[in-house]
LOVEXPA-875170 format. One record per atom (N, C-alpha, C): y, x, z; residue in three letters. Coordinates in steps of 0.05 Angstrom, whole numbers, padded with zeros to 5 digits, always signed. Atoms other than C-alpha are relative to their C-alpha. Last residue first. Layout:
<rs>
YXZALA;...
</rs>
This chain:
<rs>
-00005-00024+00014GLU;+03037+01661+04368GLU;-00021+00011-00014GLU;-00004+00017+00016MET;+03023+01600+04409MET;+00005+00015-00027MET;-00028+00000+00001THR;+02982+01633+04457THR;+00013-00016-00030THR;-00014-00023+00009GLY;+02917+01611+04476GLY;+00032-00004-00004GLY;+00001-00007+00023ARG;+02883+01545+04485ARG;+00009+00026-00012ARG;-00022-00016+00015TYR;+02881+01533+04554TYR;-00015+00010-00024TYR;+00012-00023+00017ILE;+02829+01475+04567ILE;+00024+00019-00010ILE;+00006-00009-00022GLY;+02857+01419+04615GLY;-00009+00033-00006GLY;+00032-00003-00004SER;+02844+01370+04559SER;+00000+00014+00027SER;+00005-00036-00005TYR;+02926+01356+04552TYR;-00030-00004+00015TYR;+00004-00007-00027LEU;+02927+01276+04534LEU;-00001+00025-00001LEU;-00028+00003-00016ALA;+02962+01262+04468ALA;-00010+00003+00024ALA;+00004-00006-00021THR;+02916+01278+04418THR;+00024+00002+00020THR;-00016+00015-00022ASP;+02925+01231+04361ASP;-00006+00010+00026ASP;+00026+00007-00015HIS;+02888+01272+04314HIS;+00004-00013+00022HIS;+00018+00005+00021LEU;+02945+01282+04265LEU;-00030-00016+00015LEU;-00011+00031+00001ILE;+02996+01286+04326ILE;-00022-00018-00023ILE;-00007+00016-00025GLY;+02963+01338+04367GLY;+00005-00030-00016GLY;+00026+00001-00009GLU;+02930+01379+04305GLU;+00005-00017+00016GLU;+00012+00013+00013LEU;+02998+01373+04267LEU;-00025-00009+00010LEU;-00011+00019+00008LEU;+03037+01394+04327LEU;-00017-00016-00020LEU;+00004+00006-00029TRP;+02999+01455+04346TRP;+00006-00033-00002TRP;+00032-00002+00001HIS;+02990+01480+04268HIS;+00000-00016+00022HIS;+00008+00023+00018SER;+03068+01462+04258SER;-00035+00002-00004SER;+00010+00022-00009LEU;+03080+01507+04322LEU;-00005-00027-00016LEU;+00026+00002+00004SER;+03051+01573+04293SER;+00007-00034+00009SER;+00017-00005+00019GLU;+03119+01596+04276GLU;-00028-00021-00004GLU;+00010-00016+00006PRO;+03158+01582+04341PRO;-00022+00002-00028PRO;-00002-00012-00020TYR;+03203+01560+04308TYR;-00008-00013+00029TYR;-00003+00007-00026LEU;+03189+01520+04247LEU;+00000+00027+00019LEU;-00007-00027-00014PRO;+03211+01537+04175PRO;+00001-00006+00033PRO;-00034-00012-00017MET;+03187+01478+04147MET;-00008+00022+00015MET;-00022-00009+00021ALA;+03125+01468+04096ALA;+00035+00013+00019ALA;+00014-00023+00014ALA;+03072+01443+04145ALA;+00020+00026-00007ALA;+00008-00020-00029LEU;+03118+01392+04169LEU;-00012+00025-00005LEU;-00019-00021+00009ASN;+03133+01357+04099ASN;-00006+00024+00023ASN;+00012-00004+00031ALA;+03075+01303+04098ALA;+00024+00030+00001ALA;+00030-00022-00016LEU;+03100+01293+04180LEU;-00013+00013-00026LEU;+00021+00007+00011ASN;+03172+01270+04149ASN;-00021+00017+00012ASN;+00020-00016+00015ILE;+03225+01305+04192ILE;-00022-00022-00014ILE;+00029+00008+00004TRP;+03283+01267+04228TRP;-00015+00014-00023TRP;+00004+00005+00028VAL;+03341+01311+04239VAL;-00031-00014+00011VAL;+00032+00004-00004VAL;+03380+01341+04298VAL;-00005-00027-00021VAL;+00006+00036+00005ASP;+03443+01379+04275ASP;-00033-00011+00014ASP;-00022+00007+00016THR;+03476+01447+04287THR;-00015-00027-00013THR;+00001+00031+00004GLN;+03433+01483+04345GLN;+00026-00010-00023GLN;+00006-00004+00030SER;+03447+01556+04343SER;-00008-00026-00005SER;-00028-00017+00010ARG;+03485+01549+04416ARG;+00002-00003-00036ARG;-00003-00026+00002ASP;+03445+01490+04442ASP;+00014+00017-00017ASP;+00023-00017+00021PRO;+03466+01430+04441PRO;+00006+00025+00009PRO;-00010-00033-00014LYS;+03514+01405+04508LYS;-00028+00008-00024LYS;-00029-00012-00013SER;+03538+01333+04490SER;-00003+00029-00003SER;-00004+00005-00027GLY;+03479+01312+04449GLY;+00029+00012+00004GLY;+00000-00020-00025ASN;+03472+01320+04372ASN;+00012-00006+00028ASN;-00027-00011+00002HIS;+03453+01265+04325HIS;+00002+00019+00024HIS;-00003-00022-00009ALA;+03393+01230+04307ALA;+00026+00002-00008ALA;-00014-00011+00028VAL;+03405+01150+04304VAL;+00001+00034+00014VAL;-00021-00028+00003TYR;+03370+01116+04358TYR;-00003+00010-00017TYR;-00028-00006+00004GLY;+03350+01043+04349GLY;+00016+00027-00001GLY;-00005+00010+00022ASP;+03292+01030+04393ASP;+00033+00007-00014ASP;-00003+00025+00009PRO;+03304+01077+04452PRO;-00002-00011-00030PRO;-00036+00000-00007VAL;+03269+01147+04444VAL;+00002-00031-00003VAL;-00014+00022+00017SER;+03191+01161+04453SER;+00033-00001+00008SER;-00016+00017-00005CYS;+03158+01218+04483CYS;+00008-00012-00020CYS;-00009+00025+00016ARG;+03094+01260+04476ARG;+00021-00019+00010ARG;+00005+00035-00015PHE;+03104+01318+04526PHE;+00001-00008-00033PHE;-00015+00025+00015LEU;+03096+01396+04502LEU;-00007-00034+00006LEU;+00016+00030-00008PHE;+03096+01440+04561PHE;+00003-00017-00023PHE;-00008+00022+00011GLU;+03108+01516+04538GLU;-00017-00033+00005GLU;+00023+00018-00010VAL;+03098+01575+04582VAL;+00013-00023-00021VAL;-00003+00024-00003MET;+03142+01632+04552MET;-00021-00017+00008MET;+00022+00012+00000HIS;+03148+01706+04568HIS;+00004-00030+00002HIS;+00003+00025-00021ARG;+03211+01728+04549ARG;-00026-00003-00003ARG;+00024+00017+00006THR;+03230+01787+04502THR;-00006-00023+00033THR;+00030-00002-00015SER;+03287+01835+04500SER;-00014-00030-00009SER;+00017+00013+00005PRO;+03344+01858+04454PRO;-00021+00006+00012PRO;+00011+00003+00027PRO;+03403+01904+04485PRO;-00028-00014+00002PRO;-00002-00021+00009GLU;+03442+01870+04486GLU;-00017+00016+00025GLU;-00011-00005-00019THR;+03410+01792+04488THR;+00007+00038-00010THR;-00023-00005+00016GLU;+03381+01751+04430GLU;+00030+00021+00024GLU;-00019+00012-00006ARG;+03316+01738+04461ARG;+00023+00020-00011ARG;-00025-00024+00005ALA;+03255+01748+04427ALA;+00019-00017+00006ALA;-00024+00010+00018LYS;+03202+01689+04451LYS;+00020+00025+00007LYS;-00019-00017-00004PHE;+03135+01710+04469PHE;+00019-00004-00014PHE;-00008-00018+00023HIS;+03086+01658+04473HIS;+00020+00018+00018HIS;-00018-00017-00008ASP;+03048+01607+04518ASP;+00014+00015-00022ASP;-00001-00025+00015ALA;+03010+01545+04510ALA;+00028+00023+00009ALA;-00014-00024-00009VAL;+03004+01477+04539VAL;-00005+00023-00007VAL;+00011-00030+00017ASN;+02989+01412+04496ASN;+00019+00028+00023ASN;+00016-00003+00026MET;+03000+01339+04497MET;-00017+00034-00003MET;-00007-00031+00013LEU;+03026+01317+04559LEU;-00023+00003-00019LEU;+00021-00017+00001ALA;+03034+01242+04554ALA;+00007+00027-00006ALA;+00027+00017+00006LEU;+03083+01182+04550LEU;-00021+00018+00011LEU;+00020-00020+00008ILE;+03155+01212+04570ILE;-00031-00017-00002ILE;+00020+00012-00017GLU;+03213+01157+04554GLU;-00033+00017-00004GLU;+00025-00001+00012VAL;+03268+01196+04530VAL;-00021-00014+00020VAL;+00021+00001-00017THR;+03344+01189+04546THR;-00031-00008-00021THR;+00016+00022-00002SER;+03386+01206+04486SER;-00019+00007+00024SER;-00011+00013-00008GLY;+03436+01253+04464GLY;-00008-00023+00007GLY;-00001+00019+00022ILE;+03396+01299+04423ILE;+00014-00031+00012ILE;+00018-00006+00028GLU;+03399+01363+04456GLU;+00011-00027-00024GLU;-00017-00022+00008GLU;+03440+01353+04522GLU;-00002+00005-00032GLU;-00033+00009-00004LEU;+03409+01286+04539LEU;+00012+00021-00011LEU;-00007+00019+00015CYS;+03342+01310+04513CYS;+00023-00010+00002CYS;-00008-00010+00026GLU;+03346+01373+04559GLU;+00005-00012-00024GLU;-00022-00009+00007ARG;+03360+01331+04620ARG;+00003+00018-00029ARG;-00019+00029+00000GLU;+03297+01286+04608GLU;+00028+00017-00003GLU;+00001+00018+00027LEU;+03251+01342+04596LEU;+00033-00019-00002LEU;-00010-00017+00017ALA;+03272+01385+04661ALA;+00006-00015-00028ALA;-00032-00001+00001GLN;+03268+01324+04698GLN;+00013+00020-00020GLN;-00014+00014+00008ALA;+03200+01317+04675ALA;+00026-00006+00003ALA;+00001-00001+00033LEU;+03180+01388+04684LEU;+00012-00029-00015LEU;+00025+00007+00013THR;+03199+01382+04754THR;+00003+00005-00031THR;+00004+00019+00025GLU;+03261+01418+04769GLU;-00023-00011+00003GLU;-00003+00023-00015GLY;+03282+01462+04837GLY;-00005-00029-00021GLY;+00014+00006-00037LEU;+03289+01520+04796LEU;+00005-00022+00012LEU;-00021-00021-00017ASN;+03308+01506+04723ASN;-00014-00005+00020ASN;+00011+00015-00026GLN;+03249+01488+04673GLN;+00021+00015+00017GLN;+00012-00009-00024ALA;+03272+01521+04596ALA;+00006-00018+00031ALA;-00013-00028-00014GLY;+03288+01475+04540GLY;-00019+00012+00023GLY;+00007-00003-00022GLY;+03281+01411+04495GLY;+00005+00039+00008GLY;-00021+00001-00033PRO;+03287+01386+04438PRO;-00025+00004+00020PRO;-00009+00031-00014LEU;+03232+01412+04379LEU;+00021+00000+00031LEU;+00016-00006-00033GLY;+03241+01466+04338GLY;+00011-00029+00009GLY;-00001+00024-00014TYR;+03266+01475+04266TYR;-00008+00007+00019TYR;+00028+00003-00014ARG;+03294+01539+04226ARG;+00002-00020+00011ARG;+00000+00032-00003GLU;+03355+01567+04185GLU;-00032-00005+00016GLU;-00007+00022+00022GLY;+03359+01642+04193GLY;-00003-00032+00009GLY;+00021+00016+00005ARG;+03316+01682+04242ARG;+00016-00025-00021ARG;+00015-00005+00017ASP;+03364+01739+04251ASP;-00020-00022-00015ASP;+00018-00015-00009GLY;+03415+01699+04291GLY;-00018+00014-00026GLY;-00004-00021-00011GLY;+03437+01633+04261GLY;-00013+00025+00013GLY;-00013-00024+00017THR;+03419+01570+04244THR;+00015+00024+00015THR;-00019-00024-00011LYS;+03386+01513+04281LYS;+00000+00025-00016LYS;-00003-00016+00016LYS;+03354+01441+04261LYS;+00017+00021+00016LYS;-00026-00005+00000LEU;+03328+01407+04319LEU;+00015+00018-00027LEU;-00008-00029-00005LEU;+03276+01362+04305LEU;+00025+00009+00002LEU;-00023-00015-00013LEU;+03249+01296+04313LEU;-00002+00024+00006LEU;-00006-00010-00032LEU;+03184+01270+04283LEU;+00031+00012-00007LEU;-00030-00010-00005GLN;+03177+01218+04224GLN;+00001+00020+00029GLN;+00012-00021+00016ASP;+03114+01177+04207ASP;+00021+00024-00008ASP;-00002+00001+00030ASN;+03152+01118+04226ASN;-00010+00023-00012ASN;-00015+00027+00009SER;+03180+01147+04292SER;-00006+00002-00024SER;+00010+00008+00024VAL;+03146+01209+04329VAL;+00010-00027-00009VAL;-00012+00038+00007ILE;+03180+01242+04381ILE;-00007-00004-00023ILE;+00022+00001+00033VAL;+03139+01315+04405VAL;+00012-00038-00001VAL;+00017+00035+00004ALA;+03188+01327+04470ALA;-00009+00008-00026ALA;-00004+00016+00021ARG;+03188+01395+04493ARG;-00005-00018-00002ARG;+00013+00030+00005VAL;+03182+01428+04564VAL;+00017-00004-00034VAL;-00022+00016+00022ALA;+03198+01507+04578ALA;-00014-00025+00000ALA;+00004+00031+00004ASN;+03175+01548+04643ASN;+00017-00010-00025ASN;-00021+00026-00003ARG;+03194+01621+04645ARG;-00016-00027-00015ARG;+00007+00021+00011ILE;+03151+01679+04661ILE;+00018-00024+00005ILE;+00006-00011+00023ASP;+03179+01738+04695ASP;-00013-00016-00027ASP;+00035+00002+00013PRO;+03211+01692+04740PRO;-00002+00016-00022PRO;-00011+00002+00024THR;+03283+01706+04777THR;-00029+00014-00017THR;+00020-00005+00016LEU;+03273+01695+04844LEU;+00009-00004-00031LEU;-00006-00022+00007ASN;+03335+01693+04893ASN;-00022+00013-00025ASN;-00033+00004+00012GLU;+03332+01618+04912GLU;+00002+00025-00017GLU;+00000+00013+00028VAL;+03257+01628+04929VAL;+00028-00002-00014VAL;-00015+00029-00002MET;+03271+01679+04987MET;-00003-00010-00030MET;
</rs>
């Protein structure tokens, strides 16, 4: 039965929100990874569309609705999980170009991730030097943002790591 299925591969959605040459990121701390930054978003729940998952995750993490503009990229990576014993989850990441309402001020939503400490706007010129998770995220983001790659080409581009 579908309702008892625990997938070995998990879909996740991420919002790429750019305004005035700045990218909206979650600031995270804790665990053995130290301070790092990531895109708003998270895992798709059973029965949700990708759009529903992204809308829910953004409300929880950044306290705002988003307008989904286009699918930018699809790639997979292996996420280390802080479980006992430690484990790894195969994730398929869907990156969507999004926008927030005019006047949005970066802040934590009502249900931030447990390692999330803040929501910040980061200048695109500083992105390559940021501690991003996954580490290769800056490559994917800069390629998409700087070349305005706003629509997924349907070509599998490999893993993010």
